C-alpha positions in Angstrom: 1.4 29.3 1.2 4.1 30.8 -1.0 3.7 31.2 -4.7 6.5 28.7 -5.2 4.7 26.1 -3.2 1.3 26.8 -4.9 2.9 26.6 -8.4 4.6 23.4 -7.5 1.4 21.6 -6.3 -0.7 23.1 -9.1 1.1 20.7 -11.5 -0.1 17.6 -9.5 -3.8 18.2 -8.8 -4.7 14.6 -9.7 -1.9 12.9 -7.8 -2.5 11.0 -4.5 1.1 10.1 -3.9 4.1 12.3 -3.1 7.7 11.6 -2.2 9.9 13.3 0.4 13.6 12.8 0.1 15.7 13.4 3.2 19.3 13.6 4.1 19.9 9.9 4.5 18.4 8.9 1.1 19.7 5.5 -0.2 18.8 5.6 -4.0 15.3 4.2 -4.1 13.0 4.6 -7.1 10.5 7.4 -7.0 8.4 9.5 -9.4 7.0 13.0 -9.3 5.9 14.9 -7.2 9.0 15.2 -5.0 10.0 17.4 -2.1 13.7 17.4 -1.3 14.3 18.3 2.3 17.6 20.1 3.1 20.5 17.8 2.4 18.0 15.6 0.4 18.3 18.3 -2.2 21.7 16.8 -3.2 19.7 14.1 -4.9 17.4 16.4 -6.9 16.6 15.2 -10.4 15.0 17.2 -13.1 12.1 18.5 -11.1 10.9 18.9 -7.6 10.7 21.4 -4.7 13.6 21.9 -2.4 13.3 23.3 1.0 15.1 23.6 4.3 17.1 25.8 6.6 20.4 25.1 5.0 22.1 23.5 8.0 23.1 20.5 6.0 22.9 21.9 2.4 24.7 25.0 1.4 23.4 25.5 -2.1 20.2 27.4 -3.2 16.9 26.0 -2.1 13.4 26.9 -3.5 12.1 27.5 0.0 14.6 28.9 2.6 13.5 28.3 6.2 14.9 30.3 9.1 17.6 28.3 10.9 16.3 29.8 14.2 12.9 28.1 14.0 11.0 25.9 16.5 10.1 23.1 14.1 12.0 20.7 11.8 12.4 20.9 8.0 10.5 17.6 7.9 7.6 19.1 9.9 7.4 22.1 7.5 7.4 19.7 4.5 4.5 17.8 5.9 2.6 21.1 6.7 2.6 22.2 3.0 1.3 18.9 1.6 -2.3 19.4 0.4 -5.1 17.0 1.6 -5.4 15.3 -1.8 -2.2 13.3 -1.1 -3.0 10.1 0.7 0.2 8.2 0.1 3.4 9.9 1.4 6.6 8.0 0.7 9.6 9.2 2.6 13.2 8.1 2.0 16.2 9.2 4.1 14.5 10.1 7.4 15.5 7.0 9.3 18.8 5.5 10.4 20.6 8.6 11.6 20.3 10.4 14.9 17.7 8.6 17.1 16.3 12.0 18.4 15.6 13.0 14.8 14.1 9.7 14.0 11.7 9.7 17.0 10.7 13.3 16.3 10.0 12.5 12.6 7.7 9.7 13.8 6.1 12.2 16.2 5.6 14.8 13.5 4.1 12.1 11.3 1.7 11.2 14.1 0.6 14.8 14.5 0.1 15.2 10.8 -2.0 12.1 10.4 -4.2 12.8 13.4 -6.3 15.1 11.2 -6.4 13.0 8.1 -8.4 10.0 7.0 -7.1 7.0 5.1 -3.7 8.6 4.7 -0.3 7.0 5.4 3.3 7.8 5.5 5.9 5.2 4.6 9.5 5.5 5.9 12.0 3.7 3.6 9.3 1.0 3.0 10.1 -0.3 6.5 7.8 1.7 8.8 4.2 2.7 7.9 2.4 5.4 9.9 -1.4 5.3 9.5 -4.1 7.9 10.0 -7.5 6.9 11.4 -9.5 4.9 8.9 -10.2 1.4 7.6 -7.1 -0.4 6.4 -6.5 -3.6 4.5 -2.9 -4.7 4.5 -1.2 -7.8 3.3 1.5 -8.7 5.8 3.7 -11.8 5.9 6.2 -12.3 8.7 6.8 -10.5 11.9 5.2 -7.0 12.3 4.6 -4.7 15.2 1.7 -2.3 15.8 2.0 0.6 18.1 0.3 4.0 18.8 1.5 7.2 20.4 -1.7 7.4 22.3 -4.4 5.1 23.6 -6.3 3.9 20.4 -9.5 1.9 19.9 -8.7 -0.7 17.2 -10.1 -3.9 15.7 -7.6 -6.1 13.9 -8.6 -9.3 12.3 -7.6 -11.5 9.4 -4.5 -13.6 8.8 -2.5 -12.7 11.9 -1.5 -14.6 15.0 -2.8 -12.0 17.6 -6.1 -10.4 16.6 -7.9 -7.7 18.4 -11.6 -8.6 18.5 -14.2 -6.0 19.1 -13.1 -2.6 20.1 -10.0 -3.2 22.1 -7.7 -0.4 23.1 -4.1 -0.4 22.0 -2.3 1.4 24.9 -0.2 4.3 23.7 3.6 3.8 23.6 3.3 0.3 25.0 4.7 -3.1 23.8 1.2 -4.4 23.5 1.3 -4.8 19.7 5.0 -6.0 19.6 5.9 -9.0 17.3 2.7 -10.2 15.8 2.9 -12.6 12.8 1.1 -11.9 9.5 0.1 -14.6 7.1 -1.8 -12.6 4.4 -4.7 -10.1 4.4 -5.3 -8.2 7.6 -8.0 -5.6 8.2 
């Protein structure tokens, strides 16, 4: 890990939440620490770490990535986040090109596979969860899906519960359009 990255994270040793700002950012409220990813750097405030390959941002970045790489700027940003961060809020990574959106969700899945009780929120609309025990309050329609077959128990105030250790089939419509009415575990 570079000195810039280590110095940045050394300021936030007690934080559990981090924000990633991407190219499609829509003026949400956030606090430190913040990583601005490529064109997301145009929204930089007083502090934060900027990184990217410069394909959508032509000014100086703190961490310059090689444009001829085999991973996305978003994947790199996830790779440098220390394990202490359990709440990762992202803004500006949904709503553009569908291939980028799907790949960002895939990279999130890969990142979360090796975490416990960690999540990534995308624009407060989509939440990606690591393995663990989760208690959520959901009202209205929600969908649950997995990129791979997953054993899951879901109960509480929802219309369709998964009792016992049922499998959620990966990339299926099995968890589509459930209805939440409060606390769900």
